[in-house]
C-alpha positions as CSV (number, residue, x, y, z in Angstrom):
1,M,-46.9,-20.3,-41.1
2,L,-49.7,-18.3,-42.0
3,N,-52.7,-18.9,-39.2
4,Q,-53.9,-15.8,-38.2
5,Q,-53.3,-16.9,-34.5
6,T,-50.5,-18.9,-34.1
7,G,-48.2,-18.8,-37.1
8,S,-44.8,-17.0,-37.0
9,I,-46.1,-13.8,-39.2
10,A,-48.5,-13.5,-36.3
11,Q,-46.1,-13.6,-33.7
12,S,-43.7,-11.2,-35.7
13,M,-46.4,-8.8,-36.0
14,N,-47.2,-9.3,-32.1
15,N,-43.6,-8.4,-31.4
16,V,-43.9,-5.2,-33.8
17,N,-46.8,-4.2,-32.1
18,K,-45.6,-4.8,-28.7
19,F,-41.9,-3.1,-29.7
20,T,-44.2,0.1,-31.0
21,K,-46.5,0.2,-27.9
22,N,-43.8,0.3,-26.1
23,L,-41.9,3.0,-27.8
24,S,-45.2,5.0,-27.7
25,D,-45.1,5.0,-24.2
26,N,-41.6,5.3,-23.5
27,N,-41.6,8.3,-25.8
28,E,-40.9,11.4,-23.0
29,K,-38.0,9.0,-21.7
30,I,-36.5,8.4,-25.1
31,T,-37.2,12.5,-25.9
32,Q,-35.6,13.6,-22.4
33,T,-32.7,10.8,-22.9
34,L,-31.7,12.6,-26.5
35,G,-31.7,15.8,-25.2
36,N,-28.7,14.7,-22.4
37,V,-27.1,13.1,-24.9
38,A,-27.6,16.4,-27.3
39,K,-26.4,18.8,-25.1
40,A,-23.3,16.4,-23.4
41,S,-22.3,16.1,-27.1
42,D,-22.4,20.5,-27.8
43,N,-20.5,20.8,-24.1
44,L,-18.3,18.4,-25.6
45,A,-17.7,20.4,-28.6
46,K,-17.8,23.5,-26.8
47,A,-14.4,22.5,-24.9
48,D,-11.5,23.9,-25.4
49,L,-9.6,20.4,-25.4
50,A,-6.7,21.4,-27.6
51,G,-5.8,24.3,-25.3
52,S,-6.1,21.7,-22.5
53,I,-4.1,19.1,-23.6
54,N,-1.8,22.3,-24.6
55,Q,-1.8,23.6,-20.5
56,L,-1.1,20.3,-19.3
57,K,2.0,20.0,-21.5
58,T,3.1,23.1,-20.7
59,A,2.5,22.2,-16.3
60,V,4.4,18.7,-17.4
61,A,7.4,20.9,-19.0
62,N,7.9,23.2,-15.8
63,L,7.9,20.0,-13.1
64,N,9.8,18.5,-15.1
65,T,12.3,21.4,-15.1
66,V,11.7,21.7,-11.2
67,V,12.6,18.3,-10.9
68,D,16.0,18.6,-13.2
69,K,16.8,21.3,-11.0
70,I,16.1,19.5,-7.8
71,N,18.3,16.3,-9.2
72,S,21.2,18.6,-10.2
73,D,23.7,20.2,-7.3
74,K,21.9,23.7,-8.3
75,G,20.2,25.6,-5.5
76,S,19.4,24.8,-1.8
77,M,17.1,22.3,-2.5
78,G,19.5,20.1,-5.0
79,K,22.1,20.4,-2.7
80,L,20.5,19.1,0.7
81,L,18.9,15.7,-1.6
82,N,22.4,15.4,-3.2
83,D,25.0,16.3,-0.8
84,P,25.8,13.8,2.0
85,T,27.9,16.4,4.1
86,L,24.9,19.4,4.1
87,Y,22.2,16.3,5.0
88,N,24.9,15.9,8.1
89,N,25.7,19.2,9.0
90,L,21.9,19.9,9.7
91,N,21.7,16.8,11.4
92,N,24.0,18.1,13.9
93,T,23.2,21.5,14.1
94,I,19.6,19.4,15.1
95,K,21.1,17.8,17.5
96,S,23.3,20.2,19.1
97,A,19.8,22.2,19.4
98,N,18.3,19.3,21.3
99,I,21.4,19.3,23.1
100,L,21.1,22.9,24.6
101,V,17.1,23.1,24.7
102,D,17.5,20.0,27.3
103,D,20.2,21.5,28.8
104,L,19.0,25.4,28.9
105,R,15.7,22.9,30.4
106,L,17.3,21.1,33.0
107,H,20.1,24.1,33.9
108,P,18.2,27.2,32.8
109,K,20.3,29.3,35.7
110,R,23.2,28.9,34.0
111,Y,21.7,31.2,31.1
112,V,19.0,33.5,33.3
113,N,20.2,34.5,36.8
114,I,17.4,36.5,38.0
115,S,18.3,35.5,41.7
116,V,19.7,37.8,43.9
117,F,20.5,35.2,46.2
118,G,21.2,31.5,45.4
119,K,24.1,29.2,44.4
120,K,24.9,29.1,40.4
121,D,24.5,25.5,38.8
122,K,28.2,23.9,39.2
123,T,28.0,20.7,37.1
124,G,29.1,20.6,33.7
125,P,26.7,21.1,30.1
126,L,25.2,18.2,28.5
127,M,27.4,16.5,25.8
128,K,24.0,14.2,24.4
129,P,20.3,14.9,24.1
130,L,18.2,13.9,26.5
131,A,15.8,10.4,26.0
132,D,12.6,11.9,24.5
133,T,9.7,10.8,27.0
134,I,7.3,10.9,23.9
135,K,8.8,8.5,22.0
136,D,10.1,6.3,24.9
137,N,6.2,6.1,26.2
138,Q,5.2,4.6,22.9
């Protein structure tokens, strides 16, 4: 144990010497790391965490108010989401607009007549929308 070359105390002293040499060799890196830790700690200490949390609470409360209004039957958005009659009427309006646009495209002379000489298109109006060629090709 006390042998200068192979004893456990000698090996322990060698390890201590290696450790202190490693610390000495990396002293600049250790100093930079500790400086970075100090800066991060200062920034964290300066941060207004309580204010940020209060702002987050306010934002969540406002969002909850908006969601509550949407879930109720008050307001346009709530009625649109919760009233099937309004939804169906909107769908029917869109369908009628599509029919009108298709009819205007197929029979423009019914709606705009600029011709001095020519016949008027006598076929009846469209009663359902034309097949959408973009959807059919996909």
